[in-house]
C-alpha positions, 0 to 999 in steps of 0.5 A: 089649774096647776101650771104643769097640767096647763102645759100638758093640756095645751100640748095634747090639744095640739094633737087633738087629744083631750084630758079625760075626754070621750074619744078612744085616743083621749087620755084618762088621768088617774093621778094628777102627779102625771103632768109634772112627771112627764115634763120632768122625765119625758117619755120615760116618765110617761111610760112608767106612769102608765105602768104605775096605773096613773093614766089610761087610754082606750087606744094607745096606738092611736094616742101615739099616732096622734102625738107623733103626727102632730109635729108639735115642735112646728106648731108651738111658738114663744114660751111654749116652744121653749117648754116643748124643746125641753120635753122633746130633748128628754124624749130623745136623749138617753144619758150614757150611763151604765144601768141595770136593765134587768127587764130588757136584758133578756128580751128574747129569753122572757119565755118561749110561751109568751112568743108562741102565744103572740107570734104566728106558728112559725115564730117570726118576730119581724114585720110581715108582708101584707101585700096579699096576705089576709092573716098574720100567718100568711103575712109572715110566710109571704115575707119569708118567701119574698126574702128568698125570691129577692136572693134568687135562692137555689137548692143547695146554696148556703145562707148565713142568717144573722140573728136567726131567732127561733129558726123561722127563716132557716126552716122555711128556706131549707124546706121550700127552697132546699137551702143549707142555712147556718143561723146565729143568735145570742138567745139561748132559749131561741137556740133550744127551741129553734133546734127542735123546730129545724130537726132533720133539716140542713140547718145549723143554729149556733149560740154565737155572736156575728163577730165570731164568725171566722173563716167561712163563706156563704152564697147569701146572707140574710139579717132579719130584725137584728141590725137594730141591736148592732149600735152605730159604733158597730155598723161599719164592722157589721158590714165588713164582716158581711162582706168578708163571709159573702161569696163574690157572686152572693147577695146580702139582704138586710131587713131592719127598722129605720129612723128618720134621723141619725141618732146615737141613743134610743127612747129611754123607756124602750131602752130600760124596759124592752131593748137595752142599747138598741137604736134605729139606723138612718138612711145616712148611717146605713149609706156610710156603713155600706159605702165602698163595701157593697153595691146597693141593688134594691131598697124596699120600704114597707113600714106601714106593714109593721103597724098591722103586724104589731096590732096582730101581735097585740091581739094575740097577746091580749087573747092569750093573756088568761093563759099567760098571767100565772107566769107574768104580772099585771104590770108586765101586761101593761108594759107589753101592751105599751110596747106593742101599741106605742110601736104600732103608733110610731109606724102609723105616724111614719116616724119609724120605717121598715127597710129591706135592702139587697146588697151585692159585692160587685154589682149584679151583671146586667142589673138586679131584677127587683122583686115585690 
């Protein structure tokens, strides 16, 4: 057995994974060059080797869950620990160089047909709320309703939706609660379809960066699944803008994926193929960005719900693939499957979190009644 295979096999065994084993989470290797590629390139090499068909696994989500839950750095000793440290360093370190991420740059403009097939009928591209829900559609409606209740949204109030997507929250808040919503997004395809979906409602969707919002004031602000694209250098600026455009009596609800540690990069494979320049904020980074600007009224964590949401998205994507394949390559299928299922595994392992944070400018008089 060559040295690189021996190293990878040893590491996988610590996670309960066998090479060419019989469990659904066991990796099936089709090209022996995989081992050297993974040790040299970390997660980027692992992901690209999957796209190239060098390996497969029946349950990608569970494969990643086991890898992440194993906490290999706590188990490996001596020479193995040194080797693992090299691997983990490559897994978490993206060099600060300009690269052309042609696939990732237009994530939200890949095609509305893809998202219409994968998401619920409202086109909600954020974590659902599965407390009572039985279906994806119910989970997304429950999440949207939860947001409105946390804001204590009233008819006639104005809401700024930063990163509005296809207008799913805007449409729901205007139809169900009588709110007037202004949504901003940097995706042209989202704007075009969103305007059609919200036609006739008190909703204005703009092709606009949040930093270009000027002399306006809103009763409330929501931001659902957009903060992951802000970048650590802009966290404070983001909060300053939110404070400036929020009325003194208003509430700001931030819905974001979070990480366990403060980082300034993202996973190299995710950065290259899915979300360029994205990163997950930590508790510390958020608290520093918020400090002195807002009172933290409520912090709700329900990351396990994202595992279920992602699995439903993959199920929908997989079921509709025959209708989509004439527009997308087989390599795209493997890429999208890898993206959805590795993310599901990371939430299952509790390495990624999902937070809804309610903020006020001066503190809610008498206290904020938390909603679940």
